[in-house]
N, C-alpha and C positions, 0 to 999 in steps of 0.2 A: 506373327512376329510383333505386330503392334500391341496385341493383348499381353504378350510376355513383357514388353517394355513397360506398359502401364502397370502391370503387376509388380515389377521390380521397383518402379518409382514409388509405388504405394508401400512396399515392404521395407525398403532401405531406411526411411525415416524412423520406422518403429525400432530398429536395432542400432541406429546411430547414437553417438554420445552427445549429450547436450549439457550446457553449463551447470544446471541443477543436479545432474548425475554425480558430479565430483563432490558436491556439497552433501548429497545424500549419503555417499560412501565414506565420508570423513569419519575417522575412527573415534573422534571425541563427541559425536552426537549421541544424545539420549534416545530412548525408544520413542518418546513423544516428538522429538525433533525430526526423527526419521519418518514418523507417521505423517507429519505435516509437510515435509519436503517431498515425499514420494508423489503425491498427486500433482505437485508443481512440476516435477520432472516429466510427468506424463503429459501435462498440459503443453509443455514446451515442444513436444513432438508435433503438436498441431499449430501452435502460434508461430514457431520458427519457420514453418513451411506454408504459411497462409498470409499473404500480404494484407488481407482484410482485417487482421487482428494485430497488426504491428503496433508497438507502443511508442509514444512520443518522448519517453524519457530514456536516459542512459544512466545506469542499467535499466532495462525494461522492468515492468512491475513484477513479473514472475521471478526474475533473477534477484530483484531487490528483496522480494519476500523470502526466497530461499536463503539469501545471505543474512537477512535480519534474523531469521529463525536459527540459523547455524551459529551466528556470532553472539546473539543476545538471549538465546533460549526460546522455548516454545511460547510462553505467555507474552513476554515483551516483543518477541518477533511477530506474533500475530497482531498486536496493537500497532506496531510500526507498519506492517503490511496494509492494515486497514486504513491507516492514515494516508499511505501512498496512493491507494486506489481512489480515495476521495479526492486527492489532489490531481489525479490523472483525469482531468475533466476538460471540456472545451474552453475553460477559462485559464488553463495552465500556462499557455504561451504568453498571454498578456501579463500574468502575474510574474512569470520568469523574466520577462523583458523589463518590468518596472524595477526589479532588484538587480539589474545588470548581470543576470545569470550567464554562466558559460555554456557553450554548445560543443557537442562532440563533432568530430570531423564529418560525420554523416548527417549533421543537422539536428540531431536529437538534443534535448535539454539535459544537461548533466546534473544529476541529483543523486549523489551516493548515499549509502546507508548511514555512514558516520561522517558528520561535518565537524570540523575542528576550529572554525573561526566564527564564534558568535558575534553578532552585530551589537555595538553599543547603541542603545536606543531608549526611547521613553516608555516602551511597553514591557511589562513585567511577565516573564514566562510563568511564574508561579500563580500570579493573579489570573492569567489567561487560562491556565489549567483548571483553576478553581471555578471560573465562570462556566467552563464546559462540563464540569462535574455537576453544576447546578442545572444547566440547560445545554445539552450537546449542540455544538456549533457556535455558541455565543463567544467562546474564547477565540475562535478563528476570526469572527467578525470584529471583535475588539482589536485584534492584531492586524486588521486591514485586509483580511481575505473574506469579505462578506459572501461572495459566491460559494466558496468552499464551505463556509459556515452553514449556509442555507442547505447545500447538498448533504452535509453531515447531519444536520438536524432532521432532514427528510428520511435519510437512510436509518438513522437511529430510531426515529419514531416508527417506521415501518417494521423494523426488526423487533423492537420491544413489543409492539402490538401483536406481531405474529407469535412471539414467545408467550405472551399472556394468553392468547386464544388457544394456543396449542396445549399449554399447561392446564387451562380450565377444562379442556375436552379430554384430558388424560391421554393425549395422543402419544404414540410411540416415538414420534419425532420431536416431542417437547424438549428433550435434552439438546438436540441439535439446534433448535431455534433459540433456546436460552443461551447456548454457546455463541451463536452468531450475534445475538443482542449484546452480550458482554464484550465480545471482540470489537464490535463497532463503537460501543460506548467507550471502551478503553482507548480505542484508536482516536476518538474525538478528544479525549483528555490529553493524550500524548501529542496529538496533532496540534492542539492549541498551544501547548508548551513549546513545541518545535517551531511553530510559526512565529511566535513572539521572539524567540531566541535567534532564529536564523533567517527567516523570510520576511524581512521588513521592507516597506516602501522607503524610497530615498528620503522623503520629507519627514520620516520618523527618526532619522539618524541625527544624533546630537552633533552640533558643530564643535 
């Protein structure tokens, strides 16, 4: 009997419906959007049933990624997802507190895909994005998120290095690593822009 119960508890999550499933089945998705949302929907079968991989944000990173890809297309959605993953770090709570961010009823930090209230501040989103085009992570640092900038710089460097090595070796995985490097680099440029526009420290706001 116990074995049957354990088997059922294992099987039920595999066939249950998760938030990304509805986004995957949306009729207006392109083939590439579906291709990217599909693994997210499968990941949610693990993450939603394992407290060890809970996300500190609302919506969580997997749903954020699925929504971004669904709403903004495959390429932009990937950049937005990469940006969120970089921001979902041990430094997120401190940064969220400094900008007087809102919290969900369950205590998670509210951070939707689309923000509608840019902060009037002394930081230029365009300049921030340009800095990160020159050196990934620099735009985030300019915008007051030095920790996020450092993490973005490290991830960009590792992914670019992996892409170069894979390409030089004519590896079959080189297209994958090149895609990862482009995604993280693009996420840094987008993330710098978004940080300067929406995620400013209070002392950067003009009186």
